[in-house]
C-alpha positions as CSV (number, residue, x, y, z in Angstrom):
1,X,0.0,0.0,0.0
2,X,1.4,3.4,-1.0
3,X,2.0,5.7,1.9
4,X,0.7,9.2,1.8
5,X,3.4,11.8,1.5
6,X,3.4,14.9,3.7
7,X,2.3,18.1,2.2
8,X,5.3,20.4,1.9
9,X,4.8,23.6,3.9
10,X,4.9,26.8,1.8
11,X,6.9,29.5,3.6
12,X,4.8,32.6,4.3
13,X,5.8,35.9,2.8
14,X,6.8,38.5,5.4
15,X,5.8,42.2,5.1
16,X,9.0,44.3,5.0
17,X,7.1,47.2,6.7
18,X,5.4,45.6,9.8
19,X,6.9,42.0,9.7
20,X,3.5,40.4,9.5
21,X,2.9,37.2,7.6
22,X,-0.7,38.2,6.8
23,X,0.3,38.8,3.2
24,X,-1.2,37.7,-0.1
25,X,-0.7,38.2,-3.8
26,X,-2.6,41.3,-5.1
27,X,-1.4,42.3,-8.6
28,X,0.7,41.2,-11.5
29,X,2.3,44.4,-13.0
30,X,2.4,43.0,-16.5
31,X,4.0,46.1,-18.1
32,X,7.1,45.7,-15.8
33,X,7.0,41.9,-15.2
34,X,6.7,41.7,-11.4
35,X,4.2,40.8,-8.7
36,X,2.8,42.9,-5.9
37,X,1.8,41.5,-2.5
38,X,-0.4,43.2,0.1
39,X,-0.2,43.1,3.9
40,X,-3.5,42.7,5.7
41,X,-2.0,44.1,8.9
42,X,-0.6,47.5,7.8
43,X,-2.1,47.7,4.3
44,X,1.3,48.2,2.8
45,X,2.2,46.6,-0.6
46,X,5.5,45.4,-1.9
47,X,7.2,43.6,-4.7
48,X,7.7,39.9,-4.2
49,X,10.2,38.7,-4.7
50,X,12.5,41.8,-4.7
51,X,14.9,42.1,-7.6
52,X,18.1,40.2,-7.0
53,X,20.3,43.3,-7.5
54,X,18.0,46.3,-7.0
55,X,21.0,48.7,-6.8
56,X,21.9,47.9,-10.4
57,X,19.0,50.1,-11.5
58,X,21.0,53.2,-10.3
59,X,23.7,53.2,-12.9
60,X,24.8,56.2,-15.0
61,X,21.9,55.7,-17.4
62,X,19.3,56.1,-14.5
63,X,20.7,59.5,-13.7
64,X,21.2,60.8,-17.2
65,X,17.8,59.6,-18.6
66,X,19.2,56.9,-20.8
67,X,17.5,54.1,-19.0
68,X,13.8,53.1,-19.3
69,X,13.4,53.6,-15.5
70,X,15.2,56.8,-14.7
71,X,15.6,59.9,-12.6
72,X,14.9,63.5,-13.8
73,X,18.2,65.2,-13.8
74,X,17.6,68.5,-12.1
75,X,21.1,70.0,-12.5
76,X,20.2,72.1,-15.6
77,X,17.1,73.5,-13.7
78,X,18.6,73.7,-10.2
79,X,17.7,77.4,-10.0
80,X,14.0,76.5,-10.3
81,X,14.1,73.4,-8.1
82,X,15.8,75.5,-5.4
83,X,12.4,77.3,-4.8
84,X,10.9,74.0,-3.6
85,X,14.1,73.0,-1.7
86,X,14.2,76.4,0.2
87,X,10.5,76.2,1.0
88,X,10.9,72.6,2.4
89,X,13.9,73.7,4.5
90,X,11.8,76.5,6.0
91,X,9.2,73.9,6.9
92,X,11.8,71.7,8.5
93,X,13.1,74.7,10.5
94,X,9.6,75.4,11.8
95,X,9.2,71.8,12.9
96,X,12.5,71.9,14.7
97,X,11.8,75.3,16.2
98,X,12.8,78.2,14.1
99,X,16.0,79.2,15.9
100,X,17.3,75.6,16.0
101,X,18.6,76.5,19.5
102,X,18.5,72.9,20.6
103,X,20.9,72.0,17.8
104,X,23.3,74.9,17.6
105,X,22.4,76.9,14.5
106,X,26.0,77.2,13.3
107,X,26.5,73.4,13.3
108,X,23.0,71.9,12.8
109,X,23.7,68.9,10.5
110,X,21.5,67.9,7.6
111,X,21.5,64.7,5.7
112,X,19.7,64.0,2.4
113,X,19.5,60.2,1.8
114,X,19.2,59.3,-1.9
115,X,20.6,62.7,-2.7
116,X,21.3,62.1,-6.4
117,X,23.4,65.1,-7.6
118,X,22.9,66.9,-4.2
119,X,20.7,69.9,-5.1
120,X,18.7,69.6,-1.8
121,X,22.0,69.3,0.2
122,X,23.4,72.4,-1.5
123,X,20.2,74.3,-0.7
124,X,20.5,73.2,2.9
125,X,24.1,74.5,3.0
126,X,23.0,77.9,1.8
127,X,20.3,77.8,4.5
128,X,23.0,77.6,7.2
129,X,22.9,73.8,7.8
130,X,26.1,71.7,7.8
131,X,24.9,69.7,4.8
132,X,25.6,66.2,3.6
133,X,24.2,63.8,1.0
134,X,24.2,60.0,0.7
135,X,23.6,58.0,-2.5
136,X,24.3,54.5,-3.8
137,X,25.4,55.8,-7.1
138,X,29.2,56.5,-7.4
139,X,28.4,58.5,-10.6
140,X,25.8,60.7,-9.0
141,X,28.0,61.4,-6.0
142,X,31.0,62.2,-8.2
143,X,29.1,64.6,-10.4
144,X,27.2,66.1,-7.5
145,X,30.5,66.9,-5.7
146,X,31.8,68.5,-8.9
147,X,28.7,70.7,-9.0
148,X,29.2,71.7,-5.4
149,X,32.8,72.6,-6.0
150,X,32.0,74.7,-9.1
151,X,29.3,76.5,-7.1
152,X,31.6,77.1,-4.1
153,X,29.0,75.2,-2.0
154,X,30.2,73.3,1.1
155,X,27.7,70.5,0.9
156,X,29.5,67.1,0.8
157,X,28.2,63.9,-0.8
158,X,29.2,60.4,0.0
159,X,28.5,57.0,-1.7
160,X,26.5,54.7,0.5
161,X,23.1,54.2,2.1
162,X,21.5,53.7,5.5
163,X,22.5,50.0,5.4
164,X,26.1,50.7,4.3
165,X,27.3,54.0,5.8
166,X,30.4,55.4,4.2
167,X,33.6,53.9,5.5
168,X,36.1,56.2,7.1
169,X,33.4,58.8,8.0
170,X,32.5,57.6,11.5
171,X,32.8,61.2,12.9
172,X,30.1,62.5,10.4
173,X,27.9,59.5,10.5
174,X,27.9,59.1,14.3
175,X,24.9,58.5,16.5
176,X,22.9,61.5,17.4
177,X,24.7,63.8,15.0
178,X,22.0,65.1,12.7
179,X,19.2,67.6,13.3
180,X,17.3,66.5,10.1
181,X,17.4,63.6,7.7
182,X,15.4,63.6,4.5
183,X,14.3,60.7,2.2
184,X,12.6,62.4,-0.7
185,X,11.0,59.8,-3.0
186,X,13.5,57.3,-1.5
187,X,11.7,55.2,1.1
188,X,10.0,53.1,-1.7
189,X,13.4,52.0,-2.9
190,X,14.5,50.6,0.4
191,X,15.0,46.9,0.6
192,X,15.1,46.7,4.4
193,X,13.1,49.7,5.6
194,X,12.9,48.7,9.3
195,X,16.7,48.4,9.5
196,X,17.3,51.5,7.4
197,X,14.9,53.8,9.3
198,X,16.2,52.5,12.6
199,X,19.7,53.7,11.4
200,X,18.2,57.1,10.6
201,X,16.7,57.1,14.1
202,X,20.2,56.4,15.6
203,X,21.8,59.2,13.5
204,X,19.3,61.8,14.6
205,X,19.7,64.0,17.7
206,X,16.9,63.8,20.2
207,X,14.2,66.1,18.9
208,X,15.5,65.8,15.4
209,X,13.2,65.2,12.4
210,X,13.0,62.5,9.7
211,X,11.3,63.7,6.5
212,X,9.8,61.1,4.2
213,X,8.1,61.9,0.9
214,X,6.5,58.9,-0.8
215,X,3.1,57.8,-2.2
216,X,0.4,57.0,0.3
217,X,-1.5,53.9,-0.9
218,X,-4.4,54.7,1.3
219,X,-5.0,57.7,-1.0
220,X,-7.9,57.2,-3.4
221,X,-5.6,58.0,-6.4
222,X,-3.7,54.8,-5.8
223,X,-6.8,52.8,-4.9
224,X,-8.6,53.9,-8.1
225,X,-5.5,53.3,-10.3
226,X,-5.2,49.7,-9.3
227,X,-2.5,47.8,-11.1
228,X,-2.2,50.6,-13.6
229,X,-1.2,53.2,-11.0
230,X,2.0,54.9,-12.3
231,X,3.9,54.4,-9.0
232,X,4.3,50.6,-9.7
233,X,7.9,50.8,-11.1
234,X,10.8,48.3,-11.2
235,X,12.9,50.2,-8.6
236,X,9.9,50.9,-6.3
237,X,10.0,47.9,-4.0
238,X,7.6,49.0,-1.3
239,X,4.3,50.9,-1.5
240,X,3.4,52.4,1.9
241,X,0.3,53.6,3.6
242,X,0.4,56.5,5.9
243,X,-0.9,54.2,8.6
244,X,1.7,51.5,8.0
245,X,4.5,53.9,7.8
246,X,3.7,55.6,11.1
247,X,3.2,52.3,12.8
248,X,6.7,51.2,11.7
249,X,8.3,54.5,12.8
250,X,6.5,54.4,16.1
251,X,7.9,50.9,16.8
252,X,11.4,52.2,16.0
253,X,10.9,55.0,18.5
254,X,9.8,58.1,16.6
255,X,7.1,60.3,18.0
256,X,5.1,63.4,17.2
257,X,4.1,62.9,13.5
258,X,3.0,65.6,11.1
259,X,1.3,64.7,7.9
260,X,1.4,66.9,4.7
261,X,-1.0,66.5,1.8
262,X,0.3,66.7,-0.9
263,X,3.7,68.2,0.2
264,X,5.3,70.2,3.0
265,X,5.6,73.5,0.9
266,X,3.2,75.9,-0.8
267,X,1.6,75.9,-4.2
268,X,3.5,79.1,-4.8
269,X,6.8,77.3,-4.4
270,X,5.6,74.6,-6.8
271,X,4.6,77.2,-9.4
272,X,8.1,78.8,-9.2
273,X,9.8,75.5,-9.7
274,X,7.4,74.6,-12.6
275,X,8.2,77.9,-14.3
276,X,11.5,76.3,-15.5
277,X,9.4,74.0,-17.7
278,X,7.4,76.7,-19.3
279,X,8.7,77.3,-22.8
280,X,5.6,78.3,-24.8
281,X,2.0,79.6,-24.1
282,X,0.5,76.1,-24.2
283,X,2.8,74.9,-21.3
284,X,0.9,77.3,-18.9
285,X,-1.9,74.7,-18.7
286,X,0.6,72.6,-16.5
287,X,0.3,75.3,-13.9
288,X,-3.5,74.9,-13.9
289,X,-3.3,71.1,-13.6
290,X,-0.7,71.4,-10.8
291,X,-2.9,73.8,-8.9
292,X,-6.0,71.6,-9.3
293,X,-4.0,68.6,-8.0
294,X,-2.7,70.6,-5.1
295,X,-6.1,71.6,-4.0
296,X,-7.6,68.2,-4.6
297,X,-4.9,66.7,-2.3
298,X,-6.4,68.7,0.6
299,X,-9.8,67.0,0.2
300,X,-11.2,63.8,1.7
301,X,-13.8,61.2,0.8
302,X,-14.8,58.9,3.6
303,X,-11.8,60.1,5.5
304,X,-9.3,59.2,2.8
305,X,-7.3,61.8,0.8
306,X,-8.3,62.0,-2.9
307,X,-4.7,61.9,-4.1
308,X,-1.7,59.8,-3.0
309,X,1.0,62.5,-2.7
310,X,2.3,62.5,0.9
311,X,5.0,63.8,3.1
312,X,5.5,62.7,6.7
313,X,7.6,64.4,9.4
314,X,8.6,62.2,12.4
315,X,10.4,63.5,15.5
316,X,12.9,61.5,17.5
């Protein structure tokens, strides 16, 4: 008589945000060839499996626009982008207390993680922060430091990430050394967010602020978009909800959260940045669309924001 074999146990997929195993397949993103899983506990979504070498996305082609999945090179329009950077830095100062007395205004340290060519770090340096940037791309860091040198700007960029801090820079990347750390459209790229954001927590001074800009998948824009939502991209590994993100940060030790919909700066700053893309009369319609989106982001339906643009401030 043939013996019945044991059913092989299928390992459960763990959510990278809250570590729950209450996860299940949600979508196949056919246009990019990957699967998205959803977590029932924190409502986050994530690619499964992660790409074997996700950092390979960020080669020179990614930063110069030569790759299919790429970054918008802001160096040629840094003058216009600086309007948004300066507005964001003012918001950060308000959150920290305007005089930064708890941090020593002359030496308050600022770190932009995923800094690319360093435009935000350079803006922070001109705003009287001691500014640094961190990026996985050797190309972006090299070119960004060249731009800082040409501009006579003291911001310094280093290759690395929150999992692999730069070697030989222990004095700069020491515990409780930064007043502010920003991750602007970076958190979705993290492979180990709980580890990385715990490192950010350690690097911040008590009272310091972590700033995260990413899509909020509780927003109705993402819900309505389904698998066609534009944020499902090869290098975007995790798709957060505001609830799940704050839950994870609370468990790490952060407190006093402040949400911004859609962003932590004014529509006026967005207009001034967008002016760099206005080349003919017809382009002015972009300003109208931007304004409509900005206002729409302030509205709610059944308690949920109508759009998915989101910025979170978290205090240590």
